[in-house]
PDB file as gemmi writes it, atoms N, CA and C in Angstrom:
CRYST1    1.000    1.000    1.000  90.00  90.00  90.00 P 1                      
ATOM      1  N   ASN A   1      41.767   9.955 -10.688  1.00  0.00           N  
ATOM      2  CA  ASN A   1      41.330  10.804 -11.795  1.00  0.00           C  
ATOM      3  C   ASN A   1      40.466  10.011 -12.767  1.00  0.00           C  
ATOM      4  N   PRO A   2      39.331  10.546 -13.138  1.00  0.00           N  
ATOM      5  CA  PRO A   2      38.542   9.866 -14.156  1.00  0.00           C  
ATOM      6  C   PRO A   2      39.359   9.783 -15.434  1.00  0.00           C  
ATOM      7  N   HIS A   3      39.365   8.638 -16.071  1.00  0.00           N  
ATOM      8  CA  HIS A   3      40.218   8.448 -17.237  1.00  0.00           C  
ATOM      9  C   HIS A   3      39.459   8.564 -18.543  1.00  0.00           C  
ATOM     10  N   TRP A   4      38.215   8.915 -18.494  1.00  0.00           N  
ATOM     11  CA  TRP A   4      37.421   9.014 -19.712  1.00  0.00           C  
ATOM     12  C   TRP A   4      36.585  10.268 -19.631  1.00  0.00           C  
ATOM     13  N   MET A   5      36.572  11.029 -20.692  1.00  0.00           N  
ATOM     14  CA  MET A   5      35.771  12.240 -20.703  1.00  0.00           C  
ATOM     15  C   MET A   5      35.190  12.443 -22.083  1.00  0.00           C  
ATOM     16  N   ARG A   6      33.984  12.932 -22.111  1.00  0.00           N  
ATOM     17  CA  ARG A   6      33.351  13.299 -23.366  1.00  0.00           C  
ATOM     18  C   ARG A   6      32.777  14.696 -23.162  1.00  0.00           C  
ATOM     19  N   VAL A   7      33.000  15.561 -24.121  1.00  0.00           N  
ATOM     20  CA  VAL A   7      32.463  16.917 -24.056  1.00  0.00           C  
ATOM     21  C   VAL A   7      31.426  17.047 -25.152  1.00  0.00           C  
ATOM     22  N   HIS A   8      30.233  17.472 -24.774  1.00  0.00           N  
ATOM     23  CA  HIS A   8      29.146  17.647 -25.736  1.00  0.00           C  
ATOM     24  C   HIS A   8      28.784  19.116 -25.849  1.00  0.00           C  
ATOM     25  N   SER A   9      28.402  19.509 -27.040  1.00  0.00           N  
ATOM     26  CA  SER A   9      27.897  20.869 -27.205  1.00  0.00           C  
ATOM     27  C   SER A   9      26.411  20.851 -27.507  1.00  0.00           C  
ATOM     28  N   GLY A  10      25.815  19.685 -27.513  1.00  0.00           N  
ATOM     29  CA  GLY A  10      24.382  19.592 -27.788  1.00  0.00           C  
ATOM     30  C   GLY A  10      23.793  18.357 -27.165  1.00  0.00           C  
ATOM     31  N   ALA A  11      22.577  18.021 -27.576  1.00  0.00           N  
ATOM     32  CA  ALA A  11      21.884  16.865 -27.024  1.00  0.00           C  
ATOM     33  C   ALA A  11      22.613  15.587 -27.422  1.00  0.00           C  
ATOM     34  N   SER A  12      22.560  14.611 -26.575  1.00  0.00           N  
ATOM     35  CA  SER A  12      23.192  13.333 -26.881  1.00  0.00           C  
ATOM     36  C   SER A  12      22.229  12.208 -26.554  1.00  0.00           C  
ATOM     37  N   ARG A  13      22.554  11.007 -27.026  1.00  0.00           N  
ATOM     38  CA  ARG A  13      21.679   9.861 -26.836  1.00  0.00           C  
ATOM     39  C   ARG A  13      22.287   8.906 -25.828  1.00  0.00           C  
ATOM     40  N   LEU A  14      21.525   8.554 -24.824  1.00  0.00           N  
ATOM     41  CA  LEU A  14      21.939   7.537 -23.867  1.00  0.00           C  
ATOM     42  C   LEU A  14      21.431   6.193 -24.342  1.00  0.00           C  
ATOM     43  N   ALA A  15      22.084   5.138 -23.915  1.00  0.00           N  
ATOM     44  CA  ALA A  15      21.597   3.800 -24.249  1.00  0.00           C  
ATOM     45  C   ALA A  15      20.172   3.665 -23.736  1.00  0.00           C  
ATOM     46  N   GLY A  16      19.288   3.203 -24.602  1.00  0.00           N  
ATOM     47  CA  GLY A  16      17.904   3.016 -24.214  1.00  0.00           C  
ATOM     48  C   GLY A  16      17.011   4.203 -24.476  1.00  0.00           C  
ATOM     49  N   SER A  17      17.568   5.323 -24.891  1.00  0.00           N  
ATOM     50  CA  SER A  17      16.724   6.482 -25.180  1.00  0.00           C  
ATOM     51  C   SER A  17      16.326   6.458 -26.650  1.00  0.00           C  
ATOM     52  N   PRO A  18      15.289   7.191 -27.013  1.00  0.00           N  
ATOM     53  CA  PRO A  18      14.817   7.174 -28.397  1.00  0.00           C  
ATOM     54  C   PRO A  18      15.893   7.622 -29.371  1.00  0.00           C  
ATOM     55  N   LEU A  19      15.896   7.047 -30.558  1.00  0.00           N  
ATOM     56  CA  LEU A  19      16.886   7.386 -31.576  1.00  0.00           C  
ATOM     57  C   LEU A  19      16.821   8.847 -31.974  1.00  0.00           C  
ATOM     58  N   ALA A  20      15.637   9.429 -31.983  1.00  0.00           N  
ATOM     59  CA  ALA A  20      15.497  10.820 -32.404  1.00  0.00           C  
ATOM     60  C   ALA A  20      16.162  11.764 -31.418  1.00  0.00           C  
ATOM     61  N   GLY A  21      16.386  11.347 -30.200  1.00  0.00           N  
ATOM     62  CA  GLY A  21      16.984  12.203 -29.186  1.00  0.00           C  
ATOM     63  C   GLY A  21      15.948  13.181 -28.660  1.00  0.00           C  
ATOM     64  N   GLU A  22      15.823  13.239 -27.365  1.00  0.00           N  
ATOM     65  CA  GLU A  22      14.836  14.134 -26.780  1.00  0.00           C  
ATOM     66  C   GLU A  22      15.485  15.460 -26.459  1.00  0.00           C  
ATOM     67  N   LEU A  23      14.749  16.532 -26.699  1.00  0.00           N  
ATOM     68  CA  LEU A  23      15.261  17.862 -26.395  1.00  0.00           C  
ATOM     69  C   LEU A  23      14.848  18.235 -24.977  1.00  0.00           C  
ATOM     70  N   ARG A  24      15.528  17.639 -24.016  1.00  0.00           N  
ATOM     71  CA  ARG A  24      15.273  17.951 -22.617  1.00  0.00           C  
ATOM     72  C   ARG A  24      16.533  17.649 -21.820  1.00  0.00           C  
ATOM     73  N   CYS A  25      16.583  18.185 -20.619  1.00  0.00           N  
ATOM     74  CA  CYS A  25      17.722  17.929 -19.739  1.00  0.00           C  
ATOM     75  C   CYS A  25      17.775  16.448 -19.382  1.00  0.00           C  
ATOM     76  N   ARG A  26      18.967  15.919 -19.257  1.00  0.00           N  
ATOM     77  CA  ARG A  26      19.146  14.525 -18.852  1.00  0.00           C  
ATOM     78  C   ARG A  26      19.156  14.388 -17.337  1.00  0.00           C  
ATOM     79  N   CYS A  27      19.510  15.464 -16.640  1.00  0.00           N  
ATOM     80  CA  CYS A  27      19.578  15.421 -15.180  1.00  0.00           C  
ATOM     81  C   CYS A  27      18.322  16.034 -14.574  1.00  0.00           C  
ATOM     82  N   VAL A  28      17.597  15.231 -13.806  1.00  0.00           N  
ATOM     83  CA  VAL A  28      16.428  15.731 -13.094  1.00  0.00           C  
ATOM     84  C   VAL A  28      16.882  16.359 -11.782  1.00  0.00           C  
ATOM     85  N   ARG A  29      17.866  15.726 -11.159  1.00  0.00           N  
ATOM     86  CA  ARG A  29      18.392  16.196  -9.885  1.00  0.00           C  
ATOM     87  C   ARG A  29      19.903  16.013  -9.904  1.00  0.00           C  
ATOM     88  N   ALA A  30      20.609  17.020  -9.419  1.00  0.00           N  
ATOM     89  CA  ALA A  30      22.075  16.949  -9.353  1.00  0.00           C  
ATOM     90  C   ALA A  30      22.512  16.984  -7.892  1.00  0.00           C  
ATOM     91  N   VAL A  31      23.539  16.220  -7.581  1.00  0.00           N  
ATOM     92  CA  VAL A  31      24.046  16.173  -6.210  1.00  0.00           C  
ATOM     93  C   VAL A  31      25.291  17.048  -6.086  1.00  0.00           C  
ATOM     94  N   SER A  32      25.460  17.627  -4.910  1.00  0.00           N  
ATOM     95  CA  SER A  32      26.649  18.445  -4.676  1.00  0.00           C  
ATOM     96  C   SER A  32      27.597  17.778  -3.682  1.00  0.00           C  
ATOM     97  N   GLU A  33      27.166  16.656  -3.086  1.00  0.00           N  
ATOM     98  CA  GLU A  33      28.024  15.935  -2.146  1.00  0.00           C  
ATOM     99  C   GLU A  33      29.265  15.426  -2.877  1.00  0.00           C  
ATOM    100  N   VAL A  34      30.380  15.477  -2.184  1.00  0.00           N  
ATOM    101  CA  VAL A  34      31.654  15.072  -2.785  1.00  0.00           C  
ATOM    102  C   VAL A  34      31.679  13.563  -3.028  1.00  0.00           C  
ATOM    103  N   ILE A  35      32.057  13.203  -4.248  1.00  0.00           N  
ATOM    104  CA  ILE A  35      32.336  11.811  -4.604  1.00  0.00           C  
ATOM    105  C   ILE A  35      33.831  11.772  -4.909  1.00  0.00           C  
ATOM    106  N   PRO A  36      34.602  10.965  -4.191  1.00  0.00           N  
ATOM    107  CA  PRO A  36      36.045  10.936  -4.453  1.00  0.00           C  
ATOM    108  C   PRO A  36      36.323  10.615  -5.926  1.00  0.00           C  
ATOM    109  N   PRO A  37      37.133  11.431  -6.585  1.00  0.00           N  
ATOM    110  CA  PRO A  37      37.424  11.208  -8.008  1.00  0.00           C  
ATOM    111  C   PRO A  37      37.938   9.808  -8.313  1.00  0.00           C  
ATOM    112  N   ARG A  38      38.614   9.170  -7.365  1.00  0.00           N  
ATOM    113  CA  ARG A  38      39.120   7.815  -7.610  1.00  0.00           C  
ATOM    114  C   ARG A  38      37.979   6.808  -7.783  1.00  0.00           C  
ATOM    115  N   ARG A  39      36.762   7.175  -7.355  1.00  0.00           N  
ATOM    116  CA  ARG A  39      35.601   6.284  -7.513  1.00  0.00           C  
ATOM    117  C   ARG A  39      34.897   6.486  -8.852  1.00  0.00           C  
ATOM    118  N   LEU A  40      35.337   7.487  -9.630  1.00  0.00           N  
ATOM    119  CA  LEU A  40      34.683   7.792 -10.900  1.00  0.00           C  
ATOM    120  C   LEU A  40      35.390   7.102 -12.061  1.00  0.00           C  
ATOM    121  N   ALA A  41      34.604   6.498 -12.925  1.00  0.00           N  
ATOM    122  CA  ALA A  41      35.149   5.858 -14.123  1.00  0.00           C  
ATOM    123  C   ALA A  41      35.174   6.835 -15.283  1.00  0.00           C  
ATOM    124  N   ARG A  42      34.161   7.707 -15.348  1.00  0.00           N  
ATOM    125  CA  ARG A  42      34.123   8.688 -16.429  1.00  0.00           C  
ATOM    126  C   ARG A  42      33.253   9.869 -16.035  1.00  0.00           C  
ATOM    127  N   VAL A  43      33.494  10.973 -16.727  1.00  0.00           N  
ATOM    128  CA  VAL A  43      32.736  12.200 -16.512  1.00  0.00           C  
ATOM    129  C   VAL A  43      32.357  12.745 -17.876  1.00  0.00           C  
ATOM    130  N   GLU A  44      31.098  13.070 -18.038  1.00  0.00           N  
ATOM    131  CA  GLU A  44      30.593  13.600 -19.302  1.00  0.00           C  
ATOM    132  C   GLU A  44      30.123  15.029 -19.065  1.00  0.00           C  
ATOM    133  N   LEU A  45      30.614  15.952 -19.878  1.00  0.00           N  
ATOM    134  CA  LEU A  45      30.221  17.354 -19.781  1.00  0.00           C  
ATOM    135  C   LEU A  45      29.280  17.658 -20.936  1.00  0.00           C  
ATOM    136  N   VAL A  46      28.090  18.160 -20.613  1.00  0.00           N  
ATOM    137  CA  VAL A  46      27.104  18.496 -21.634  1.00  0.00           C  
ATOM    138  C   VAL A  46      26.807  19.983 -21.502  1.00  0.00           C  
ATOM    139  N   ALA A  47      27.182  20.747 -22.522  1.00  0.00           N  
ATOM    140  CA  ALA A  47      26.965  22.194 -22.492  1.00  0.00           C  
ATOM    141  C   ALA A  47      25.480  22.512 -22.605  1.00  0.00           C  
ATOM    142  N   GLU A  48      25.109  23.674 -22.094  1.00  0.00           N  
ATOM    143  CA  GLU A  48      23.723  24.106 -22.247  1.00  0.00           C  
ATOM    144  C   GLU A  48      23.430  24.318 -23.727  1.00  0.00           C  
ATOM    145  N   GLY A  49      22.183  24.213 -24.095  1.00  0.00           N  
ATOM    146  CA  GLY A  49      21.781  24.370 -25.493  1.00  0.00           C  
ATOM    147  C   GLY A  49      20.277  24.280 -25.604  1.00  0.00           C  
ATOM    148  N   PRO A  50      19.772  24.047 -26.815  1.00  0.00           N  
ATOM    149  CA  PRO A  50      18.319  23.995 -26.993  1.00  0.00           C  
ATOM    150  C   PRO A  50      17.671  22.833 -26.231  1.00  0.00           C  
ATOM    151  N   HIS A  51      18.453  21.819 -25.902  1.00  0.00           N  
ATOM    152  CA  HIS A  51      17.937  20.658 -25.169  1.00  0.00           C  
ATOM    153  C   HIS A  51      17.817  20.918 -23.677  1.00  0.00           C  
ATOM    154  N   CYS A  52      18.621  21.852 -23.167  1.00  0.00           N  
ATOM    155  CA  CYS A  52      18.653  22.100 -21.722  1.00  0.00           C  
ATOM    156  C   CYS A  52      19.291  23.464 -21.477  1.00  0.00           C  
ATOM    157  N   ALA A  53      18.703  24.251 -20.592  1.00  0.00           N  
ATOM    158  CA  ALA A  53      19.177  25.617 -20.352  1.00  0.00           C  
ATOM    159  C   ALA A  53      20.407  25.684 -19.452  1.00  0.00           C  
ATOM    160  N   VAL A  54      20.760  24.585 -18.823  1.00  0.00           N  
ATOM    161  CA  VAL A  54      21.905  24.583 -17.906  1.00  0.00           C  
ATOM    162  C   VAL A  54      22.915  23.519 -18.328  1.00  0.00           C  
ATOM    163  N   PRO A  55      24.207  23.750 -18.044  1.00  0.00           N  
ATOM    164  CA  PRO A  55      25.200  22.711 -18.339  1.00  0.00           C  
ATOM    165  C   PRO A  55      24.985  21.528 -17.398  1.00  0.00           C  
ATOM    166  N   GLU A  56      25.334  20.340 -17.875  1.00  0.00           N  
ATOM    167  CA  GLU A  56      25.178  19.140 -17.061  1.00  0.00           C  
ATOM    168  C   GLU A  56      26.521  18.426 -16.939  1.00  0.00           C  
ATOM    169  N   VAL A  57      26.788  17.915 -15.750  1.00  0.00           N  
ATOM    170  CA  VAL A  57      27.987  17.126 -15.486  1.00  0.00           C  
ATOM    171  C   VAL A  57      27.492  15.755 -15.034  1.00  0.00           C  
ATOM    172  N   ILE A  58      27.724  14.752 -15.872  1.00  0.00           N  
ATOM    173  CA  ILE A  58      27.194  13.415 -15.614  1.00  0.00           C  
ATOM    174  C   ILE A  58      28.369  12.468 -15.382  1.00  0.00           C  
ATOM    175  N   ALA A  59      28.423  11.907 -14.183  1.00  0.00           N  
ATOM    176  CA  ALA A  59      29.516  11.009 -13.816  1.00  0.00           C  
ATOM    177  C   ALA A  59      29.015   9.575 -13.771  1.00  0.00           C  
ATOM    178  N   THR A  60      29.899   8.659 -14.112  1.00  0.00           N  
ATOM    179  CA  THR A  60      29.625   7.233 -13.956  1.00  0.00           C  
ATOM    180  C   THR A  60      30.675   6.687 -13.002  1.00  0.00           C  
ATOM    181  N   THR A  61      30.215   6.049 -11.935  1.00  0.00           N  
ATOM    182  CA  THR A  61      31.148   5.492 -10.963  1.00  0.00           C  
ATOM    183  C   THR A  61      31.723   4.181 -11.485  1.00  0.00           C  
ATOM    184  N   LYS A  62      32.773   3.727 -10.844  1.00  0.00           N  
ATOM    185  CA  LYS A  62      33.384   2.455 -11.227  1.00  0.00           C  
ATOM    186  C   LYS A  62      32.432   1.287 -10.983  1.00  0.00           C  
ATOM    187  N   GLN A  63      31.406   1.505 -10.158  1.00  0.00           N  
ATOM    188  CA  GLN A  63      30.395   0.475  -9.916  1.00  0.00           C  
ATOM    189  C   GLN A  63      29.278   0.542 -10.956  1.00  0.00           C  
ATOM    190  N   GLY A  64      29.356   1.502 -11.893  1.00  0.00           N  
ATOM    191  CA  GLY A  64      28.374   1.604 -12.961  1.00  0.00           C  
ATOM    192  C   GLY A  64      27.188   2.503 -12.675  1.00  0.00           C  
ATOM    193  N   GLN A  65      27.185   3.180 -11.542  1.00  0.00           N  
ATOM    194  CA  GLN A  65      26.083   4.074 -11.194  1.00  0.00           C  
ATOM    195  C   GLN A  65      26.273   5.419 -11.897  1.00  0.00           C  
ATOM    196  N   THR A  66      25.207   5.941 -12.505  1.00  0.00           N  
ATOM    197  CA  THR A  66      25.255   7.250 -13.153  1.00  0.00           C  
ATOM    198  C   THR A  66      24.737   8.291 -12.173  1.00  0.00           C  
ATOM    199  N   VAL A  67      25.500   9.372 -12.006  1.00  0.00           N  
ATOM    200  CA  VAL A  67      25.157  10.417 -11.056  1.00  0.00           C  
ATOM    201  C   VAL A  67      25.315  11.769 -11.735  1.00  0.00           C  
ATOM    202  N   CYS A  68      24.295  12.614 -11.615  1.00  0.00           N  
ATOM    203  CA  CYS A  68      24.406  13.983 -12.111  1.00  0.00           C  
ATOM    204  C   CYS A  68      25.020  14.828 -11.004  1.00  0.00           C  
ATOM    205  N   LEU A  69      26.088  15.536 -11.350  1.00  0.00           N  
ATOM    206  CA  LEU A  69      26.793  16.369 -10.382  1.00  0.00           C  
ATOM    207  C   LEU A  69      26.388  17.820 -10.572  1.00  0.00           C  
ATOM    208  N   SER A  70      26.282  18.543  -9.479  1.00  0.00           N  
ATOM    209  CA  SER A  70      25.926  19.955  -9.538  1.00  0.00           C  
ATOM    210  C   SER A  70      27.102  20.757 -10.086  1.00  0.00           C  
ATOM    211  N   PRO A  71      26.930  21.408 -11.262  1.00  0.00           N  
ATOM    212  CA  PRO A  71      28.040  22.172 -11.839  1.00  0.00           C  
ATOM    213  C   PRO A  71      28.469  23.356 -10.979  1.00  0.00           C  
ATOM    214  N   SER A  72      27.615  23.769 -10.031  1.00  0.00           N  
ATOM    215  CA  SER A  72      27.963  24.913  -9.188  1.00  0.00           C  
ATOM    216  C   SER A  72      28.684  24.504  -7.904  1.00  0.00           C  
ATOM    217  N   ALA A  73      28.765  23.216  -7.611  1.00  0.00           N  
ATOM    218  CA  ALA A  73      29.483  22.756  -6.419  1.00  0.00           C  
ATOM    219  C   ALA A  73      30.979  23.007  -6.605  1.00  0.00           C  
ATOM    220  N   PRO A  74      31.642  23.584  -5.601  1.00  0.00           N  
ATOM    221  CA  PRO A  74      33.071  23.906  -5.740  1.00  0.00           C  
ATOM    222  C   PRO A  74      33.928  22.715  -6.167  1.00  0.00           C  
ATOM    223  N   TRP A  75      33.688  21.530  -5.614  1.00  0.00           N  
ATOM    224  CA  TRP A  75      34.510  20.366  -5.971  1.00  0.00           C  
ATOM    225  C   TRP A  75      34.261  19.939  -7.411  1.00  0.00           C  
ATOM    226  N   VAL A  76      33.033  20.124  -7.913  1.00  0.00           N  
ATOM    227  CA  VAL A  76      32.725  19.771  -9.300  1.00  0.00           C  
ATOM    228  C   VAL A  76      33.394  20.775 -10.237  1.00  0.00           C  
ATOM    229  N   LYS A  77      33.367  22.063  -9.866  1.00  0.00           N  
ATOM    230  CA  LYS A  77      34.055  23.087 -10.670  1.00  0.00           C  
ATOM    231  C   LYS A  77      35.536  22.752 -10.791  1.00  0.00           C  
ATOM    232  N   LEU A  78      36.153  22.355  -9.680  1.00  0.00           N  
ATOM    233  CA  LEU A  78      37.576  22.000  -9.684  1.00  0.00           C  
ATOM    234  C   LEU A  78      37.822  20.767 -10.555  1.00  0.00           C  
ATOM    235  N   LEU A  79      36.963  19.759 -10.424  1.00  0.00           N  
ATOM    236  CA  LEU A  79      37.089  18.543 -11.225  1.00  0.00           C  
ATOM    237  C   LEU A  79      36.978  18.862 -12.714  1.00  0.00           C  
ATOM    238  N   VAL A  80      35.978  19.649 -13.087  1.00  0.00           N  
ATOM    239  CA  VAL A  80      35.775  20.015 -14.491  1.00  0.00           C  
ATOM    240  C   VAL A  80      36.963  20.818 -15.009  1.00  0.00           C  
ATOM    241  N   THR A  81      37.462  21.760 -14.215  1.00  0.00           N  
ATOM    242  CA  THR A  81      38.617  22.566 -14.621  1.00  0.00           C  
ATOM    243  C   THR A  81      39.830  21.679 -14.867  1.00  0.00           C  
ATOM    244  N   ARG A  82      40.082  20.741 -13.965  1.00  0.00           N  
ATOM    245  CA  ARG A  82      41.231  19.838 -14.124  1.00  0.00           C  
ATOM    246  C   ARG A  82      41.086  18.961 -15.365  1.00  0.00           C  
ATOM    247  N   ILE A  83      39.888  18.453 -15.595  1.00  0.00           N  
ATOM    248  CA  ILE A  83      39.657  17.608 -16.772  1.00  0.00           C  
ATOM    249  C   ILE A  83      39.862  18.417 -18.044  1.00  0.00           C  
ATOM    250  N   LEU A  84      39.277  19.613 -18.099  1.00  0.00           N  
ATOM    251  CA  LEU A  84      39.403  20.437 -19.303  1.00  0.00           C  
ATOM    252  C   LEU A  84      40.843  20.877 -19.531  1.00  0.00           C  
ATOM    253  N   ASN A  85      41.557  21.225 -18.461  1.00  0.00           N  
ATOM    254  CA  ASN A  85      42.966  21.605 -18.614  1.00  0.00           C  
ATOM    255  C   ASN A  85      43.780  20.443 -19.169  1.00  0.00           C  
ATOM    256  N   SER A  86      43.541  19.248 -18.662  1.00  0.00           N  
ATOM    257  CA  SER A  86      44.245  18.063 -19.143  1.00  0.00           C  
ATOM    258  C   SER A  86      43.885  17.782 -20.594  1.00  0.00           C  
ATOM    259  N   TYR A  87      42.608  17.863 -20.908  1.00  0.00           N  
ATOM    260  CA  TYR A  87      42.122  17.621 -22.271  1.00  0.00           C  
ATOM    261  C   TYR A  87      42.739  18.627 -23.240  1.00  0.00           C  
ATOM    262  N   CYS A  88      42.736  19.906 -22.862  1.00  0.00           N  
ATOM    263  CA  CYS A  88      43.282  20.947 -23.735  1.00  0.00           C  
ATOM    264  C   CYS A  88      44.790  20.795 -23.905  1.00  0.00           C  
ATOM    265  N   ALA A  89      45.491  20.398 -22.838  1.00  0.00           N  
ATOM    266  CA  ALA A  89      46.940  20.190 -22.936  1.00  0.00           C  
ATOM    267  C   ALA A  89      47.246  19.034 -23.880  1.00  0.00           C  
ATOM    268  N   GLU A  90      46.482  17.941 -23.776  1.00  0.00           N  
ATOM    269  CA  GLU A  90      46.687  16.802 -24.671  1.00  0.00           C  
ATOM    270  C   GLU A  90      46.382  17.191 -26.108  1.00  0.00           C  
ATOM    271  N   LEU A  91      45.309  17.933 -26.302  1.00  0.00           N  
ATOM    272  CA  LEU A  91      44.927  18.363 -27.643  1.00  0.00           C  
ATOM    273  C   LEU A  91      45.984  19.294 -28.220  1.00  0.00           C  
ATOM    274  N   SER A  92      46.467  20.227 -27.402  1.00  0.00           N  
ATOM    275  CA  SER A  92      47.489  21.164 -27.850  1.00  0.00           C  
ATOM    276  C   SER A  92      48.763  20.424 -28.242  1.00  0.00           C  
ATOM    277  N   SER A  93      49.164  19.459 -27.414  1.00  0.00           N  
ATOM    278  CA  SER A  93      50.363  18.670 -27.706  1.00  0.00           C  
ATOM    279  C   SER A  93      50.182  17.886 -28.999  1.00  0.00           C  
ATOM    280  N   TYR A  94      49.020  17.289 -29.182  1.00  0.00           N  
ATOM    281  CA  TYR A  94      48.736  16.523 -30.396  1.00  0.00           C  
ATOM    282  C   TYR A  94      48.807  17.423 -31.619  1.00  0.00           C  
ATOM    283  N   ILE A  95      48.184  18.594 -31.528  1.00  0.00           N  
ATOM    284  CA  ILE A  95      48.176  19.527 -32.663  1.00  0.00           C  
ATOM    285  C   ILE A  95      49.597  19.968 -32.983  1.00  0.00           C  
ATOM    286  N   GLN A  96      50.373  20.341 -31.963  1.00  0.00           N  
ATOM    287  CA  GLN A  96      51.746  20.783 -32.192  1.00  0.00           C  
ATOM    288  C   GLN A  96      52.576  19.673 -32.822  1.00  0.00           C  
ATOM    289  N   ASN A  97      52.445  18.467 -32.310  1.00  0.00           N  
ATOM    290  CA  ASN A  97      53.243  17.348 -32.825  1.00  0.00           C  
ATOM    291  C   ASN A  97      52.858  16.969 -34.243  1.00  0.00           C  
ATOM    292  N   ASN A  98      51.606  17.057 -34.585  1.00  0.00           N  
ATOM    293  CA  ASN A  98      51.158  16.625 -35.899  1.00  0.00           C  
ATOM    294  C   ASN A  98      51.141  17.741 -36.929  1.00  0.00           C  
ATOM    295  N   CYS A  99      50.955  18.982 -36.505  1.00  0.00           N  
ATOM    296  CA  CYS A  99      50.940  20.092 -37.457  1.00  0.00           C  
ATOM    297  C   CYS A  99      52.339  20.390 -37.976  1.00  0.00           C  
ATOM    298  N   ASN A 100      53.351  20.115 -37.168  1.00  0.00           N  
ATOM    299  CA  ASN A 100      54.723  20.387 -37.597  1.00  0.00           C  
ATOM    300  C   ASN A 100      55.085  19.592 -38.842  1.00  0.00           C  
ATOM    301  N   ARG A 101      54.451  18.457 -39.045  1.00  0.00           N  
ATOM    302  CA  ARG A 101      54.721  17.649 -40.234  1.00  0.00           C  
ATOM    303  C   ARG A 101      54.292  18.368 -41.509  1.00  0.00           C  
ATOM    304  N   PHE A 102      53.335  19.271 -41.392  1.00  0.00           N  
ATOM    305  CA  PHE A 102      52.788  19.935 -42.571  1.00  0.00           C  
ATOM    306  C   PHE A 102      53.328  21.345 -42.775  1.00  0.00           C  
ATOM    307  N   LEU A 103      54.100  21.832 -41.820  1.00  0.00           N  
ATOM    308  CA  LEU A 103      54.614  23.212 -41.923  1.00  0.00           C  
ATOM    309  C   LEU A 103      55.933  23.255 -42.656  1.00  0.00           C  
TER     310      LEU A 103                                                      
END                                                                             
């Protein structure tokens, strides 16, 4: 399981890109071939927006290679669903545990 995830709702800056941030898609080509999740170090989800008309799923392998994954590939959909479910469960648990102090 990838142990790092970032969810974006807009344009983001990659190392080496202009500080102003470019309003364009980061993925020129996305692959749909299966990459075993154990080979992934992190997965970044970038929602569609003014910078790009389609959502982007950007994975970094444990070897440091950045790969754009096709969001429509069944295995990528499953991976994204699992990551988001885990993220939401952790967030929900955190909110419940910390909000009770103020109620």
